[in-house]
C-alpha positions as CSV (number, residue, x, y, z in Angstrom):
1,X,-0.1,0.0,0.0
2,X,1.2,3.3,-1.1
3,X,0.9,6.8,0.8
4,X,-1.7,7.8,-1.8
5,X,-3.5,4.7,-1.2
6,X,-3.3,5.1,2.5
7,X,-4.9,8.8,2.3
8,X,-7.7,7.4,0.2
9,X,-8.5,5.0,3.1
10,X,-8.1,7.6,5.6
11,X,-10.8,9.6,3.8
12,X,-13.2,6.1,3.9
13,X,-12.8,6.2,7.5
14,X,-13.3,10.1,7.8
15,X,-16.5,9.8,6.0
16,X,-17.9,7.1,8.5
17,X,-16.7,9.1,11.6
18,X,-18.1,12.4,10.0
19,X,-21.6,10.5,9.8
20,X,-21.5,9.1,13.2
21,X,-20.9,12.3,14.8
22,X,-23.1,14.3,12.6
23,X,-26.3,12.3,13.8
24,X,-25.1,11.8,17.4
25,X,-26.2,13.8,20.5
26,X,-22.6,15.3,21.0
27,X,-23.4,19.0,21.7
28,X,-20.9,20.4,19.4
29,X,-21.3,17.9,16.6
30,X,-22.0,20.4,13.9
31,X,-18.4,21.7,14.9
32,X,-16.5,18.5,15.0
33,X,-18.1,17.5,11.5
34,X,-16.9,20.8,10.1
35,X,-13.5,20.0,11.2
36,X,-13.4,16.6,10.1
37,X,-14.9,17.8,6.6
38,X,-11.9,20.4,6.2
39,X,-9.5,17.7,7.2
40,X,-11.0,15.3,4.5
41,X,-10.6,18.1,2.1
42,X,-7.2,19.0,2.9
43,X,-6.3,15.0,2.8
44,X,-8.1,14.7,-0.7
45,X,-5.5,17.9,-1.6
46,X,-2.6,16.1,-0.1
47,X,-3.4,12.8,-1.8
48,X,-3.7,14.4,-5.4
49,X,-0.2,16.1,-4.8
50,X,1.5,12.9,-3.7
51,X,-0.1,10.9,-6.2
52,X,1.1,13.1,-9.1
53,X,4.6,14.1,-7.7
54,X,5.7,10.7,-7.0
55,X,3.7,8.7,-9.9
56,X,1.7,6.8,-7.6
57,X,-1.5,6.9,-9.7
58,X,-3.4,3.8,-10.0
59,X,-6.7,2.7,-11.6
60,X,-8.1,1.7,-8.0
61,X,-6.7,5.3,-6.5
62,X,-8.8,7.0,-9.5
63,X,-11.8,5.0,-8.4
64,X,-11.9,5.1,-5.0
65,X,-11.0,9.1,-5.2
66,X,-13.9,9.7,-7.2
67,X,-16.0,7.6,-5.2
68,X,-14.9,9.0,-1.9
69,X,-15.0,12.5,-3.0
70,X,-18.8,12.1,-4.0
71,X,-19.7,10.1,-0.8
72,X,-18.3,13.0,1.6
73,X,-20.1,15.5,-0.5
74,X,-23.7,13.9,-0.2
75,X,-22.8,13.3,3.4
76,X,-22.2,17.0,3.8
77,X,-25.9,18.1,2.5
78,X,-27.6,17.0,5.8
79,X,-24.7,19.4,7.5
80,X,-26.3,22.4,5.3
81,X,-29.9,21.2,5.7
82,X,-30.4,19.9,9.2
83,X,-29.9,23.4,11.1
84,X,-31.9,25.1,9.0
85,X,-34.9,22.8,9.3
86,X,-34.5,22.6,13.0
87,X,-34.7,26.3,13.1
88,X,-38.0,26.4,11.5
89,X,-39.4,23.8,13.3
90,X,-38.5,25.7,16.7
91,X,-39.9,29.0,15.2
92,X,-43.2,27.1,14.2
93,X,-43.3,25.6,17.9
94,X,-43.0,28.9,19.5
95,X,-45.7,30.4,17.4
96,X,-43.8,32.9,15.1
97,X,-44.1,33.7,11.6
98,X,-42.8,30.3,9.8
99,X,-43.5,32.1,6.4
100,X,-40.8,34.9,6.9
101,X,-38.6,32.0,8.2
102,X,-39.0,29.5,5.4
103,X,-38.4,32.4,2.7
104,X,-35.2,33.3,4.7
105,X,-34.2,29.6,4.6
106,X,-34.9,29.0,0.9
107,X,-32.9,32.1,0.1
108,X,-29.9,31.3,2.1
109,X,-30.0,27.4,0.8
């Protein structure tokens, strides 16, 4: 196993940890998930650099890199949606104007 494949494997593990922490009841889960997402992006950047610099480009690495990138991005979608939906639900439960908050939510996302 070369360093590029190791970094790809590390990103596979990061996605799993990302999802576990995102849906956990840890108080600062959004911040932790954001840090993991940034680390995953930096690992992807380092992986591409190392693979090109030391000519470690393999067909398996190409396939896994694209796959992990898509899994990471589709896993990050709830990170942007869940807090906004939760905010609208809390506003509705408090009896506040939900139409205005939905309009703001739709404009931001």
